C-alpha positions as a Python dict, from the first residue, in 0.01 Angstrom:
ca = {
    (1, 'X'): (0, 0, 0),
    (2, 'X'): (-151, 320, -143),
    (3, 'X'): (-9, 559, 120),
    (4, 'X'): (-337, 590, 310),
    (5, 'X'): (-292, 658, 684),
    (6, 'X'): (-529, 457, 897),
    (7, 'X'): (-662, 631, 1213),
    (8, 'X'): (-607, 406, 1517),
    (9, 'X'): (-835, 588, 1765),
    (10, 'X'): (-564, 682, 2014),
    (11, 'X'): (-582, 1058, 1969),
    (12, 'X'): (-951, 1092, 2067),
    (13, 'X'): (-884, 881, 2378),
    (14, 'X'): (-597, 1111, 2477),
    (15, 'X'): (-815, 1412, 2404),
    (16, 'X'): (-1093, 1276, 2622),
    (17, 'X'): (-852, 1226, 2911),
    (18, 'X'): (-727, 1582, 2882),
    (19, 'X'): (-1084, 1711, 2871),
    (20, 'X'): (-1171, 1514, 3184),
    (21, 'X'): (-868, 1651, 3367),
    (22, 'X'): (-957, 2004, 3264),
    (23, 'X'): (-1318, 1962, 3377),
    (24, 'X'): (-1201, 1814, 3707),
    (25, 'X'): (-974, 2114, 3766),
    (26, 'X'): (-1253, 2356, 3683),
    (27, 'X'): (-1489, 2173, 3918),
    (28, 'X'): (-1231, 2168, 4197),
    (29, 'X'): (-1169, 2541, 4149),
    (30, 'X'): (-1541, 2612, 4158),
    (31, 'X'): (-1582, 2416, 4482),
    (32, 'X'): (-1283, 2592, 4638),
    (33, 'X'): (-1440, 2927, 4550),
    (34, 'X'): (-1792, 2837, 4657),
    (35, 'X'): (-1690, 2746, 5012),
    (36, 'X'): (-1559, 3095, 5106),
    (37, 'X'): (-1824, 3255, 4887),
    (38, 'X'): (-2094, 3082, 5093),
    (39, 'X'): (-1923, 3199, 5413),
    (40, 'X'): (-1926, 3557, 5282),
    (41, 'X'): (-2298, 3536, 5204),
    (42, 'X'): (-2383, 3382, 5541),
    (43, 'X'): (-2207, 3664, 5723),
    (44, 'X'): (-2372, 3942, 5521),
    (45, 'X'): (-2640, 4022, 5775),
    (46, 'X'): (-2719, 4211, 6092),
    (47, 'X'): (-2637, 4024, 6411),
    (48, 'X'): (-2721, 4176, 6749),
    (49, 'X'): (-2579, 4033, 7071),
    (50, 'X'): (-2576, 4181, 7417),
    (51, 'X'): (-2602, 4558, 7449),
    (52, 'X'): (-2344, 4719, 7217),
    (53, 'X'): (-2186, 5034, 7358),
    (54, 'X'): (-1918, 5096, 7095),
    (55, 'X'): (-1963, 5111, 6717),
    (56, 'X'): (-1666, 5050, 6489),
    (57, 'X'): (-1708, 5171, 6130),
    (58, 'X'): (-1461, 5026, 5881),
    (59, 'X'): (-1320, 5250, 5612),
    (60, 'X'): (-1329, 5217, 5237),
    (61, 'X'): (-1191, 5412, 4945),
    (62, 'X'): (-1197, 5791, 4961),
    (63, 'X'): (-1245, 5984, 4638),
    (64, 'X'): (-1123, 6339, 4569),
    (65, 'X'): (-1480, 6461, 4627),
    (66, 'X'): (-1547, 6257, 4942),
    (67, 'X'): (-1648, 5904, 5042),
    (68, 'X'): (-1688, 5642, 4773),
    (69, 'X'): (-2033, 5492, 4723),
    (70, 'X'): (-1949, 5188, 4936),
    (71, 'X'): (-1813, 5406, 5213),
    (72, 'X'): (-2118, 5631, 5202),
    (73, 'X'): (-2337, 5322, 5232),
    (74, 'X'): (-2152, 5232, 5553),
    (75, 'X'): (-2178, 5582, 5693),
    (76, 'X'): (-2548, 5622, 5619),
    (77, 'X'): (-2616, 5285, 5783),
    (78, 'X'): (-2418, 5395, 6088),
    (79, 'X'): (-2606, 5725, 6110),
    (80, 'X'): (-2944, 5550, 6099),
    (81, 'X'): (-2842, 5324, 6388),
    (82, 'X'): (-2680, 5601, 6592),
    (83, 'X'): (-2992, 5813, 6572),
    (84, 'X'): (-3161, 5560, 6800),
    (85, 'X'): (-2851, 5511, 7019),
    (86, 'X'): (-2745, 5862, 7126),
    (87, 'X'): (-2498, 5744, 7393),
    (88, 'X'): (-2293, 5512, 7173),
    (89, 'X'): (-1920, 5572, 7127),
    (90, 'X'): (-1802, 5558, 6764),
    (91, 'X'): (-1460, 5451, 6633),
    (92, 'X'): (-1369, 5518, 6270),
    (93, 'X'): (-1090, 5302, 6133),
    (94, 'X'): (-894, 5351, 5813),
    (95, 'X'): (-567, 5512, 5708),
    (96, 'X'): (-473, 5701, 5394),
    (97, 'X'): (-393, 5514, 5075),
    (98, 'X'): (-153, 5647, 4814),
    (99, 'X'): (-444, 5744, 4590),
    (100, 'X'): (-657, 5903, 4863),
    (101, 'X'): (-664, 6276, 4951),
    (102, 'X'): (-705, 6208, 5324),
    (103, 'X'): (-733, 5918, 5564),
    (104, 'X'): (-1052, 5714, 5548),
    (105, 'X'): (-1108, 5783, 5919),
    (106, 'X'): (-1086, 6160, 5864),
    (107, 'X'): (-1322, 6144, 5566),
    (108, 'X'): (-1573, 5947, 5772),
    (109, 'X'): (-1537, 6194, 6058),
    (110, 'X'): (-1615, 6489, 5832),
    (111, 'X'): (-1914, 6314, 5676),
    (112, 'X'): (-2065, 6206, 6008),
    (113, 'X'): (-2017, 6541, 6181),
    (114, 'X'): (-2162, 6722, 5880),
    (115, 'X'): (-2468, 6502, 5923),
    (116, 'X'): (-2512, 6588, 6288),
    (117, 'X'): (-2303, 6337, 6485),
    (118, 'X'): (-2139, 6497, 6787),
    (119, 'X'): (-1760, 6530, 6763),
    (120, 'X'): (-1700, 6417, 7121),
    (121, 'X'): (-1853, 6076, 7047),
    (122, 'X'): (-1590, 5993, 6783),
    (123, 'X'): (-1245, 5836, 6804),
    (124, 'X'): (-1019, 5803, 6498),
    (125, 'X'): (-787, 5516, 6409),
    (126, 'X'): (-613, 5657, 6099),
    (127, 'X'): (-298, 5445, 6058),
    (128, 'X'): (-429, 5112, 5927),
    (129, 'X'): (-387, 5015, 5562),
    (130, 'X'): (-594, 4695, 5541),
    (131, 'X'): (-868, 4506, 5724),
    (132, 'X'): (-627, 4313, 5943),
    (133, 'X'): (-466, 4634, 6064),
    (134, 'X'): (-810, 4794, 6104),
    (135, 'X'): (-894, 4527, 6360),
    (136, 'X'): (-561, 4519, 6546),
    (137, 'X'): (-520, 4896, 6568),
    (138, 'X'): (-880, 4948, 6673),
    (139, 'X'): (-850, 4692, 6951),
    (140, 'X'): (-532, 4866, 7066),
    (141, 'X'): (-706, 5205, 7062),
    (142, 'X'): (-1000, 5073, 7262),
    (143, 'X'): (-773, 4930, 7527),
    (144, 'X'): (-579, 5257, 7548),
    (145, 'X'): (-905, 5448, 7602),
    (146, 'X'): (-1036, 5210, 7864),
    (147, 'X'): (-1295, 5050, 7635),
    (148, 'X'): (-1343, 4676, 7641),
    (149, 'X'): (-1313, 4521, 7292),
    (150, 'X'): (-1417, 4182, 7430),
    (151, 'X'): (-1782, 4274, 7470),
    (152, 'X'): (-2067, 4491, 7355),
    (153, 'X'): (-1913, 4601, 7022),
    (154, 'X'): (-2098, 4645, 6694),
    (155, 'X'): (-1895, 4628, 6371),
    (156, 'X'): (-2022, 4818, 6067),
    (157, 'X'): (-1930, 4756, 5703),
    (158, 'X'): (-2088, 4640, 5380),
    (159, 'X'): (-2240, 4298, 5418),
    (160, 'X'): (-1981, 4118, 5205),
    (161, 'X'): (-1703, 4241, 5438),
    (162, 'X'): (-1848, 4127, 5770),
    (163, 'X'): (-1744, 3760, 5766),
    (164, 'X'): (-1378, 3853, 5737),
    (165, 'X'): (-1402, 4133, 5994),
    (166, 'X'): (-1572, 3906, 6246),
    (167, 'X'): (-1319, 3628, 6190),
    (168, 'X'): (-1027, 3865, 6248),
    (169, 'X'): (-1188, 4031, 6551),
    (170, 'X'): (-1251, 3695, 6712),
    (171, 'X'): (-897, 3584, 6627),
    (172, 'X'): (-747, 3883, 6808),
    (173, 'X'): (-973, 3845, 7113),
    (174, 'X'): (-991, 3466, 7132),
    (175, 'X'): (-1362, 3444, 7042),
    (176, 'X'): (-1462, 3603, 7370),
    (177, 'X'): (-1747, 3844, 7426),
    (178, 'X'): (-2047, 3963, 7231),
    (179, 'X'): (-1981, 4086, 6878),
    (180, 'X'): (-2266, 4240, 6684),
    (181, 'X'): (-2257, 4329, 6314),
    (182, 'X'): (-2446, 4588, 6112),
    (183, 'X'): (-2458, 4518, 5739),
    (184, 'X'): (-2463, 4819, 5510),
    (185, 'X'): (-2614, 4770, 5164),
    (186, 'X'): (-2399, 4797, 4852),
    (187, 'X'): (-2595, 5038, 4636),
    (188, 'X'): (-2359, 5036, 4335),
    (189, 'X'): (-2426, 4704, 4161),
    (190, 'X'): (-2104, 4673, 3953),
    (191, 'X'): (-1892, 4737, 4261),
    (192, 'X'): (-2101, 4496, 4468),
    (193, 'X'): (-2052, 4226, 4203),
    (194, 'X'): (-1677, 4285, 4194),
    (195, 'X'): (-1654, 4273, 4574),
    (196, 'X'): (-1842, 3944, 4590),
    (197, 'X'): (-1579, 3797, 4360),
    (198, 'X'): (-1286, 3956, 4542),
    (199, 'X'): (-1397, 3904, 4902),
    (200, 'X'): (-1399, 3520, 4908),
    (201, 'X'): (-1038, 3529, 4790),
    (202, 'X'): (-953, 3790, 5054),
    (203, 'X'): (-1121, 3574, 5317),
    (204, 'X'): (-901, 3276, 5226),
    (205, 'X'): (-592, 3498, 5232),
    (206, 'X'): (-684, 3639, 5574),
    (207, 'X'): (-765, 3294, 5713),
    (208, 'X'): (-416, 3166, 5635),
    (209, 'X'): (-196, 3475, 5655),
    (210, 'X'): (-351, 3743, 5877),
    (211, 'X'): (-237, 3628, 6219),
    (212, 'X'): (-49, 3940, 6318),
    (213, 'X'): (35, 4288, 6186),
}
């Protein structure tokens, strides 16, 4: 014996098994992400049903100088639609975050009225802190004001947000009535990319956890 260690081949086999397990986990994770990601993409479009009488615009981050780019995208999309629908009631939903100078609803109100929308067409829901509360509190407000949330409603947000909004709206109302959606563009590409990564995860969270407020 000269002290030479002979390699028996076991270590590469163990390494191959670990690599296969790792690849399987990565593949499973990718599939789990792609399913909600596909749902987000499929919902990122305009859908018109019935004859919408009430528009609900969902809030987004407010900056010290006014609406964020994503929020401005939503508001400009709403204004374009409202120009051709002068009798439509508008509900703005969104409370005030700890890093926001005012509620999202109030910011949207100021932007829309500055751009010519009549004040008496607007209702504010300014207490919600997330999408689930946006939906629940808006439905409550509509019922208090004698508006029917079960039919003829058009929901406005950036396209990536609409799948989750629609799911939650239908969950609250039992999938009854005609729900239309209006997809705002996302003009800031880095933010759009980040939201398309975040939103599928938020959709999964809402699917399992957002059953009440």
